[in-house]
C-alpha positions in Angstrom: 56.7 -16.6 1.3 53.9 -18.3 3.2 55.4 -21.9 3.2 57.0 -23.1 6.3 59.3 -26.0 7.3 57.7 -29.4 6.8 57.1 -31.7 9.8 59.7 -34.4 10.1 58.9 -37.6 8.2 58.5 -40.9 10.0 61.6 -42.0 11.9 63.0 -38.5 12.3 60.6 -37.2 14.9 57.3 -37.5 16.6 55.3 -35.5 14.0 53.1 -37.4 11.6 54.0 -37.5 7.9 52.8 -34.5 5.9 49.8 -35.0 3.7 49.9 -34.8 -0.1 48.0 -31.4 -0.2 50.5 -29.9 2.3 53.4 -31.1 0.2 51.6 -29.7 -2.8 51.4 -26.2 -1.3 55.1 -26.3 -0.4 55.9 -27.4 -4.0 53.8 -24.5 -5.3 55.6 -22.1 -3.0 58.9 -23.3 -4.4 57.6 -23.1 -7.9 56.7 -19.4 -7.3 60.1 -18.7 -6.0 61.8 -20.3 -9.0 59.3 -18.7 -11.4 60.6 -15.3 -10.4 63.9 -16.1 -12.0 67.5 -15.2 -11.1 67.7 -18.2 -8.7 71.0 -19.5 -7.5 71.3 -23.3 -6.9 73.6 -24.7 -4.2 73.8 -28.4 -4.6 75.3 -31.1 -2.4 75.9 -34.8 -2.3 72.1 -35.6 -2.0 71.6 -34.6 -5.6 74.0 -37.3 -6.8 72.8 -40.3 -4.7 70.3 -41.2 -7.5 73.3 -41.5 -9.8 74.7 -44.2 -7.6 77.2 -42.0 -5.6 76.7 -42.4 -1.9 76.7 -39.4 0.4 78.1 -38.9 3.9 75.2 -37.7 6.0 71.9 -38.5 4.3 69.7 -41.6 4.6 72.4 -43.6 2.8 75.3 -41.8 4.3 78.6 -43.4 5.2 80.0 -40.7 7.4 79.7 -42.8 10.6 81.9 -45.6 9.2 84.3 -43.6 7.0 86.6 -40.7 7.8 88.0 -38.9 4.7 91.7 -38.3 4.5 92.8 -34.7 5.4 95.1 -32.6 3.3 97.7 -32.7 6.1 97.6 -36.5 6.1 97.9 -36.7 2.3 100.9 -34.3 2.1 102.5 -35.7 5.3 103.8 -39.1 4.1 104.2 -41.3 1.1 102.4 -44.1 3.0 99.3 -41.9 3.3 99.4 -41.0 -0.4 99.8 -44.7 -1.3 96.7 -45.5 0.9 94.7 -42.7 -0.7 95.5 -43.6 -4.3 95.0 -47.4 -3.7 91.5 -46.7 -2.5 90.8 -44.0 -5.0 92.0 -46.2 -7.9 89.1 -48.6 -7.1 86.5 -46.0 -6.3 87.2 -44.0 -9.5 85.3 -46.5 -11.6 82.1 -45.6 -9.7 82.6 -41.9 -10.4 83.6 -42.5 -14.0 80.5 -44.5 -14.8 78.0 -42.3 -13.0 75.5 -40.5 -15.2 73.4 -37.4 -14.4 70.0 -38.2 -12.9 66.6 -36.4 -13.1 67.8 -33.8 -10.5 70.8 -32.8 -12.5 68.8 -32.7 -15.7 66.1 -30.6 -14.1 68.7 -28.0 -12.9 70.0 -27.9 -16.5 66.5 -27.4 -17.8 65.8 -24.6 -15.4 69.1 -23.0 -16.3 68.4 -23.2 -20.0 64.9 -21.6 -19.4 66.6 -18.6 -17.7 65.0 -19.3 -14.3 68.3 -20.5 -12.6 71.1 -18.0 -13.2 73.9 -19.8 -11.5 74.9 -23.1 -9.9 77.4 -23.7 -7.1 78.0 -27.4 -6.4 79.8 -28.9 -3.4 80.2 -32.1 -5.4 83.3 -33.3 -7.1 81.6 -35.7 -9.5 81.2 -33.5 -12.6 77.6 -34.5 -13.1 76.1 -31.0 -13.4 78.4 -30.3 -16.3 77.6 -33.7 -17.8 73.9 -32.8 -17.6 74.5 -29.7 -19.6 74.6 -27.0 -16.9 77.2 -24.4 -18.3 79.7 -22.9 -15.9 78.6 -24.6 -12.7 81.1 -23.5 -10.0 82.7 -26.6 -8.6 83.3 -25.3 -5.1 85.5 -28.2 -4.0 87.0 -29.0 -7.4 86.7 -32.1 -9.5 87.8 -35.7 -9.3 88.1 -35.6 -13.1 91.4 -33.6 -12.8 94.7 -34.3 -11.2 97.3 -31.7 -10.2 101.0 -31.9 -9.4 101.7 -30.1 -6.1 105.2 -29.3 -7.3 105.0 -27.9 -10.8 101.1 -27.4 -10.8 100.7 -29.3 -14.1 97.2 -30.6 -14.5 96.1 -33.8 -16.3 92.9 -35.7 -16.7 92.0 -38.4 -14.2 91.5 -40.8 -17.2 95.2 -40.3 -18.1 96.4 -41.0 -14.6 94.0 -44.0 -14.3 95.7 -45.6 -17.2 99.1 -45.1 -15.7 98.0 -46.5 -12.4 96.5 -49.6 -14.1 99.8 -50.2 -15.8 101.7 -49.8 -12.5 99.3 -52.1 -10.7 98.1 -54.9 -12.9 95.2 -56.9 -11.5 94.6 -54.5 -8.6 91.3 -53.3 -10.1 89.9 -56.8 -9.6 89.7 -56.3 -5.8 86.2 -56.0 -4.4 85.6 -53.0 -2.0 82.9 -50.8 -0.7 82.9 -47.4 -2.4 82.8 -44.2 -0.4 81.3 -40.8 -1.3 84.6 -39.1 -2.2 85.4 -41.7 -4.8 87.7 -44.0 -2.7 87.1 -47.5 -1.3 87.6 -49.5 1.8 90.7 -51.7 1.7 92.7 -53.8 4.1 96.1 -52.4 5.1 98.0 -55.2 3.4 96.2 -54.5 0.1 97.0 -50.8 0.3 100.7 -51.6 1.1 101.3 -53.3 -2.2 99.9 -50.5 -4.3 102.4 -48.5 -6.5 101.9 -44.7 -7.0 103.3 -42.8 -10.0 105.1 -39.4 -10.1 104.3 -36.4 -12.2 105.3 -36.9 -15.9 106.3 -33.2 -16.3 108.6 -32.5 -13.4 109.4 -36.2 -12.7 109.2 -35.9 -8.9 106.1 -34.1 -8.0 103.2 -35.4 -5.8 100.0 -36.0 -7.7 96.8 -35.0 -6.0 93.2 -35.0 -7.2 92.2 -31.4 -8.0 89.7 -31.3 -5.1 89.7 -29.5 -1.8 90.5 -32.0 1.0 89.3 -31.7 4.5 91.7 -29.3 6.3 92.3 -27.5 3.0 90.8 -24.1 2.1 88.7 -23.4 -0.9 90.7 -20.9 -3.2 89.8 -17.3 -2.3 89.0 -16.3 -5.9 86.5 -19.2 -6.1 84.8 -18.1 -2.9 84.7 -14.5 -4.1 83.0 -15.7 -7.3 80.4 -17.6 -5.3 79.6 -14.5 -3.2 79.1 -12.5 -6.3 76.6 -15.1 -7.5 74.7 -14.9 -4.2 74.7 -11.1 -4.4 73.3 -11.2 -8.0 70.6 -13.8 -7.2 67.0 -13.1 -6.3 66.8 -16.3 -4.2 68.8 -19.3 -3.2 67.8 -23.0 -3.6 69.7 -25.6 -1.6 69.4 -29.0 -3.3 70.7 -32.0 -1.5 73.1 -30.5 1.1 73.0 -30.9 4.9 75.0 -27.7 5.0 77.2 -29.3 7.7 80.4 -27.7 6.6 80.8 -23.9 6.5 81.9 -23.8 2.9 78.3 -24.1 1.8 76.5 -22.7 4.8 78.1 -19.3 4.5 76.3 -18.7 1.2 72.9 -19.5 2.8 73.7 -17.1 5.7 74.7 -14.4 3.2 71.5 -14.7 1.2 69.5 -14.6 4.4 71.3 -11.5 5.7 70.4 -9.8 2.4 66.7 -10.7 2.9 66.6 -13.1 0.0 64.4 -16.2 0.3 66.2 -19.5 0.9 64.5 -22.7 -0.2 65.9 -26.1 0.9 65.1 -29.5 -0.6 67.0 -32.2 1.3 66.2 -35.5 2.9 67.1 -35.0 6.5 67.7 -31.9 8.6 70.2 -29.2 7.6 72.1 -26.5 9.5 70.2 -23.9 7.4 66.7 -25.0 8.2 66.0 -22.1 10.5 66.9 -19.7 7.7 64.6 -21.4 5.1 61.4 -19.8 3.9 60.6 -23.1 2.1 61.7 -26.5 3.3 60.9 -29.8 1.5 62.0 -33.2 2.8 61.5 -35.1 -0.5 63.6 -37.0 -3.0 65.4 -34.5 -5.2 65.1 -36.1 -8.6 61.4 -36.3 -8.7 60.9 -33.0 -6.9 63.1 -31.0 -9.2 61.7 -32.7 -12.3 58.2 -31.8 -11.2 59.2 -28.2 -10.7 60.8 -28.0 -14.1 57.7 -29.5 -15.7 55.4 -27.1 -13.9 57.4 -24.1 -14.9 57.6 -25.3 -18.5 61.4 -25.6 -18.5 
């Protein structure tokens, strides 16, 4: 692959912005890679920002002002769980209303055309499935499901949302800033008056969103499935991930060790840039849609 990493755009370095022809050559290099087929897509938060869901580390990221709750905090005290569910109850509306954008739809088109043979997403918003991508592996789970840590019963988030509304009338009217993991910023006194609800099956169990918290491990069978997808792919396309956490970076490293080309489309630097044969610092929705159009998907 003759394409190389693009110069940093203005504000991220001293290099001047790339010209349109240079971007075009890189886009063509990515199109050739996708046109070969059997490509695996690894998507991150950057693919969902155009659907109104903020990310942590990109241009609109909130990581500097918001620290996600860890699994140890969540399971450690009722106060922590009350704080989580109070914030998540408000933030859920943003996740529920989000719709797939051009990037999600382009991945679905490329999958339907047989050019993309698998999708691993680090996102928990369910937007790949909503766009029509079958069997996308949700590496970190989904906010659309809730699991009891005692009896392991699983229910829909919509069902829990209704129960929380009934237990906390008027709470949804509070204004708050929404964070990437679907929760919101609230004052301690607001959190303290929130009422959680128990599992309806066992009656006492702790309810947790069916997602992998910080400090929690991705289930081993899910990781093994992702490794199999990497092994079967001809190339790996990273779409909208900074690859800051190892859970996604390990798949990039595995593909690179196998000599498979890695392409990265992300606004801002990533931990995998040195492994990339193709690197584009461009908005995802427009870029992926142009690729799908060019490939007739």
